[in-house]
C-alpha positions in Angstrom: 0.2 11.3 19.1 3.7 12.7 19.2 4.6 10.2 21.9 3.3 7.3 19.8 5.2 8.6 16.7 8.6 9.0 18.6 8.1 5.5 20.2 7.3 3.9 16.9 10.0 5.6 14.9 12.6 4.9 17.6 11.7 1.2 17.6 12.6 0.8 14.0 16.2 1.9 14.6 16.7 0.4 18.1 16.7 -2.9 16.2 17.9 -3.7 12.7 14.6 -3.4 10.8 14.9 0.3 10.0 18.5 0.1 9.0 17.8 -2.8 6.6 14.8 -0.9 5.0 16.8 2.2 4.4 20.0 0.4 3.3 18.2 -1.7 0.8 16.5 1.2 -0.9 19.6 3.4 -0.9 21.9 0.5 -2.3 19.5 -0.4 -5.1 18.9 3.3 -5.8 22.6 3.6 -6.4 22.8 0.4 -8.4 20.0 1.3 -10.8 21.3 4.9 -11.1 24.7 3.5 -12.2 23.1 1.2 -14.6 20.8 3.6 -16.2 22.8 6.8 -16.1 26.4 5.6 -16.4 26.0 2.3 -18.3 23.2 3.1 -20.7 23.9 6.9 -20.6 20.4 7.9 -19.8 20.2 10.9 -17.4 16.5 10.0 -16.7 16.2 9.4 -12.9 12.5 8.6 -13.3 13.6 5.3 -15.0 15.5 4.5 -11.8 12.3 5.2 -9.7 10.3 3.0 -11.9 12.6 0.0 -11.3 12.6 0.6 -7.5 8.8 -0.1 -7.3 9.5 -3.7 -7.3 11.2 -3.6 -4.0 8.0 -2.4 -2.3 6.7 -6.1 -2.6 9.1 -7.1 0.1 10.0 -3.9 1.9 6.6 -2.7 2.8 5.4 -6.0 4.4 8.6 -6.3 6.3 8.2 -2.7 7.6 4.4 -2.9 8.5 4.2 -6.5 9.8 5.1 -5.8 13.5 3.3 -2.4 13.7 0.2 -3.8 15.5 0.6 -7.6 15.4 3.6 -7.4 17.8 1.5 -5.2 20.2 -1.2 -7.8 20.2 1.2 -10.7 20.7 3.0 -9.2 23.6 -0.4 -7.8 25.1 1.1 -4.3 25.1 -2.0 -3.1 23.0 -3.8 -3.0 26.3 -1.6 -0.1 27.2 -2.5 1.7 23.9 -6.2 1.3 24.7 -5.7 2.9 28.2 -4.0 6.0 26.8 -5.9 9.2 27.0 -6.1 9.8 23.3 -8.3 8.6 20.5 -7.5 5.4 18.5 -7.2 7.5 15.4 -4.3 9.5 16.9 -2.6 6.2 17.8 -3.0 4.9 14.3 -1.9 8.2 12.8 1.2 8.1 15.0 2.2 4.6 13.9 1.5 5.5 10.2 3.6 8.7 10.3 6.5 6.8 12.0 6.6 4.3 9.0 6.2 7.1 6.5 9.2 8.8 8.0 11.2 5.7 7.8 10.4 5.6 4.1 11.1 9.3 3.7 14.8 8.9 4.7 15.8 7.0 1.4 13.4 9.1 -0.5 15.3 12.2 0.6 18.5 10.6 -0.5 16.9 10.1 -3.9 16.2 13.7 -4.1 20.0 14.5 -4.2 20.7 12.2 -7.1 19.2 14.3 -10.0 21.4 17.2 -8.9 24.4 14.9 -9.1 23.4 13.6 -12.5 23.0 17.1 -13.8 26.8 17.6 -13.7 27.1 14.8 -16.4 24.1 15.5 -18.6 20.7 17.3 -19.0 18.2 16.2 -16.3 14.6 17.2 -16.3 14.2 18.1 -12.7 10.4 18.5 -13.0 9.9 14.9 -14.1 12.6 13.4 -11.8 11.0 15.0 -8.6 7.5 14.3 -9.8 8.5 10.6 -10.1 10.1 10.7 -6.6 6.9 12.3 -5.1 4.7 9.7 -6.8 7.0 7.0 -5.5 6.7 8.3 -1.9 2.9 8.6 -2.2 2.6 5.1 -3.5 4.7 3.9 -0.5 2.6 5.6 1.9 -0.6 4.1 0.4 1.0 0.7 0.7 2.1 1.3 4.3 -1.6 2.1 5.2 -2.6 -1.2 3.7 0.1 -3.1 5.6 -0.8 -1.3 8.8 -4.4 -2.5 8.4 -3.3 -6.1 7.8 -1.2 -6.0 10.9 -4.2 -5.0 12.8 -6.1 -8.1 11.8 -3.8 -10.6 13.5 -1.2 -11.0 16.3 1.1 -13.1 14.1 3.7 -11.0 12.3 4.2 -13.7 9.6 0.5 -13.8 8.8 0.4 -10.0 8.6 3.4 -10.1 6.3 2.0 -12.7 4.0 -1.3 -10.8 3.7 0.4 -7.6 2.9 2.9 -9.3 0.5 0.1 -10.9 -1.5 -1.9 -7.7 -1.6 1.1 -5.8 -2.9 1.9 -8.5 -5.4 -1.6 -8.4 -6.8 -1.5 -4.6 -7.1 1.9 -4.8 -8.8 0.7 -7.4 -11.3 -2.9 -5.9 -11.6 -2.5 -4.6 -15.2 -1.1 -8.1 -16.2 -3.8 -9.9 -14.4 -6.5 -7.8 -16.3 -5.1 -9.0 -19.6 -5.6 -12.6 -18.6 -9.2 -12.2 -17.7 -11.7 -12.6 -20.5 -13.8 -9.5 -21.3 -17.1 -11.4 -21.2 -19.8 -10.4 -18.9 -19.8 -13.8 -17.1 -16.0 -13.5 -16.5 -16.5 -10.1 -14.9 -19.4 -11.5 -12.8 -17.2 -14.4 -11.5 -14.4 -12.0 -10.7 -16.7 -9.8 -8.7 -17.9 -12.8 -6.8 -14.4 -13.7 -5.8 -13.8 -10.0 -4.7 -16.9 -10.2 -2.5 -15.6 -13.4 -0.9 -12.3 -11.8 -0.1 -14.0 -8.7 1.4 -16.3 -10.9 3.5 -13.4 -12.8 4.9 -11.7 -9.5 5.8 -14.9 -8.2 7.4 -15.1 -11.4 9.4 -11.6 -11.1 10.6 -12.4 -7.5 11.8 -15.7 -8.2 13.6 -15.3 -11.9 14.5 -19.0 -12.4 13.9 -19.6 -15.2 11.4 -23.4 -14.6 11.1 -23.1 -10.9 10.4 -20.3 -11.4 7.9 -22.2 -14.3 6.2 -25.3 -12.1 6.0 -23.4 -9.3 4.2 -21.9 -11.9 1.9 -25.3 -13.4 0.9 -26.9 -9.9 0.5 -24.0 -8.7 -1.7 -24.2 -11.8 -3.8 -27.9 -11.5 -4.3 -27.6 -7.9 -5.4 -24.8 -8.8 -7.7 -26.8 -11.6 -9.3 -29.9 -9.4 -9.8 -27.6 -6.7 -11.5 -26.0 -9.3 -13.6 -29.3 -10.8 -14.9 -30.9 -7.4 -15.6 -27.8 -5.5 -16.9 -25.8 -8.3 -18.5 -24.1 -6.1 -21.2 -22.8 -3.6 -18.6 -20.6 -6.3 -17.1 -18.7 -6.8 -20.4 -15.1 -5.6 -20.0 -16.0 -4.3 -16.6 -13.4 -6.1 -14.5 -10.5 -4.9 -16.9 -11.6 -1.3 -16.5 -11.9 -1.6 -12.7 -8.5 -3.3 -12.4 -6.8 -0.7 -14.6 -8.4 2.2 -12.6 -7.6 0.7 -9.2 -4.0 -0.1 -9.9 -1.8 1.8 -7.5 1.4 1.1 -9.5 0.0 2.0 -12.9 -0.9 5.5 -11.5 2.7 6.1 -10.7 3.3 6.0 -14.4 1.6 9.4 -14.7 4.3 10.9 -12.5 7.1 9.0 -14.3 6.0 10.3 -17.6 5.9 13.9 -16.5 2.3 14.4 -15.6 1.8 15.7 -12.1 -1.6 14.1 -11.9 -4.0 15.6 -9.2 -6.4 12.7 -9.6 -3.7 10.2 -8.8 -2.7 12.2 -5.7 -6.3 12.2 -4.5 -6.5 8.6 -5.2 -3.4 7.8 -3.1 -4.7 10.0 -0.2 -8.1 8.3 -0.5 -6.5 4.8 -0.2 -4.4 6.0 2.8 -7.5 7.4 4.7 -9.6 4.3 3.8 -7.2 1.8 5.2 -6.3 4.0 8.3 -10.0 4.2 9.0 -10.3 0.5 8.6 -7.4 0.0 11.0 -8.9 2.4 13.6 -12.2 0.3 13.4 -10.3 -2.9 13.7 -8.6 -1.8 16.9 -11.7 -0.1 18.3 -13.5 -3.5 17.9 -10.8 -5.2 19.9 -10.7 -2.4 22.4 -14.3 -3.0 23.3 -14.5 -6.8 22.9 
C-alpha cells in the first residue's frame, strides 16, 4: 500500500494538477481571510472555512477524475490487478494520496488563526473545529470521486459524475425546500433515487438483467409501502435530504459543536464509497 501511496501522491506533483489544487485553496483562503478579518473586521476564521466549501464543487472532481479512469484508459490497471496485494489496499493507497494532497492547504489554514490572534480575539476551538470538519468533508467527497472514477475510463465522464454529485450535495438543503411535503412527492422522489442507484449498479456489474431485476423489486416494495403506510411518506424526503447533507453537517463544526455523530457520518461515507470502489475494481479484475 505504501508503494501505491507514494506513486499516486508523486503523480499529482510530477504534473501541474497537484500544484493547481493546492494553489487555488491557499489563494482563496488568503482572499477570504483578508475580506472577513481585515475588511469586515471579524476575527472568525470559521466564516472563511464556510466560504471555502464552494470550491469543493470544482476541485474535488478535478482531483479525483484521473485516479482510476486514467489507469483504465492506459490499461495500466492490469498491472494493479497483478500486484501481490489486496484491492482494498490499492484503493486505500489512492485515497490516502489524494487526502494528503488536500491536507497540504488544510495545514496552511491551521496557521492562520494564530496569525489573526495578533490582531484580535480568536476562538481557537471553533476555528480548528471548522478546519477539521472541512477536512473530513473533503475526504468524504474524495471517496465519492474515487468511486465515480472507477466506473469509467473517461476522465471527463468521471469528473462530470463527481461534479453533479457534489453540486447536489451542496444544494441539498435548498432542493429539499422546493420539494412538496406531500406523501406522493416523497414517493416520486424515492422512485428517482432508485433509478439513479440502479443505473450506478448497472455500471458496476454490467449486467442489465440483474440491475433491472433489482430495480423492479425495489419499485414493487416501495409501492407496497406507499399504499400501506401513506402517511409515513409525508415530509419524508425533506427529512432524509437534511440528514444526508454532507455540507449541512459541516455547520455543526463551524458553529462550535464538535459533533461526534457528524464525524461518524463522514467516516461512514468514506468507508461506503471506498468499499464500492473496491467492488467495482474487483468486478473488472475478474471479468
